N, C-alpha and C positions, 0 to 999 in steps of 0.2 A: 504494500500500500504506500509506503514511504517512497519507494522508487518511482511508482506511478506519479505521485505528487511532484517529485523532483523533475521528472520528465515533462510534465505539464507546465511547470514553472519555466523550464528552459525553453520550451516551445513558445510560450507567451512572450518571454523576453526576446527571442529571435524574431517573432512576428512584429513586435513593437519596434525593434531596431530597424527591421526591413521597411516598415511603414514610414518611419520617420525619415529614413534615407531616400525614400521615393515619394515625396510629397507633391510632385508635379501633377498638374491637371491632365486628365486623359478623356477622350471621347469614347463613350460606349454606344455602339449602334445595335439596335434590336429591330425586330420586324416592323414596329409601328413608328419608329423615330430614333432619335439619339439623345444622349444626355452627356454633359461634361461634369465629371466628378474627380475628386482627388484619387490618385493611385493608391495612397495609403488606405483610403476607405474601401477601395476595391479589394485590396489585399486582405484587410481585416474581415470583410464580409465573406470573401471566398474561404478563408480559414474557418470561420464560424459555420458556414454551410457544410463544408467538408467534415468538420467535427460532428455536426448534428447527424449527417448521413452515416458516419462511422458508428456513432452511438446507436442509431436506429438498427443498423445491421447487427451490431453486437447484442442488442436486446432481443432481436428476432431469433438469433442463434441460441441465446440463453433460454428463451421460452421453449423452443423446439427441443432442446436438450432436457429441460425439466419435464416436459410431457413424455419424452421417450423414457426417461428414468422412472417416472411414475408408472408408466405402462408396464415396464419390465418388473418393477416391484410388485405390482398387482398380479402379474402372471406368476411370479415366484410364490406369492402368498397362496394363490389358487392351487398351484401344484403341491405345495406343502399341505394344504387342507385336504386335497384328494388323497395324498399319501396317508395322512392320519385317518381318513375315513376307511381306507382299505385295511389299515392295521386294526382299527376298531372292529371292522366286520370279521376279520380273521379271528380275533380274540372271541367274538361272540359265537362263531361257529365252533371253536374249540370248547367253549364253556357249555354249549347246549348241543349235545350229540343228537343226531337225527333220530327220530322215533323209528322203531322197527316197522317194516312193512307189514300190513295186516295179512293174515293167512288167507289163501284163496278160498272162496266160497265153494262148498261141495256141489258137485253137479247133480242135478235132480233129473232122473230119467223119466221121460214121459212115455206113455204107451202110444204106440202107433196103431192105427186101425187098418 
């Protein structure tokens, strides 16, 4: 965490120096017209937009990873539950032996005419 904070501070310092050194006005043209702004402002806005896009990509990846981890954990829990159910069923079968099969009924002979 401390290293990340240090890297962010170094990046902010670098962008600030770059913006101060490039304070000249530039013309930005877009589809509907053009505007003249400071190059420093263009640099700062570009860095902010890039940072926001990077954060969005990171958050998206984090959410996907958490969902995948949760799904795997649920599958693991279901498999464990199935194993416990099978173990319980086996113990029940051992504890309760099956009843002996009833003796076959005697055949009754009928008279044929």
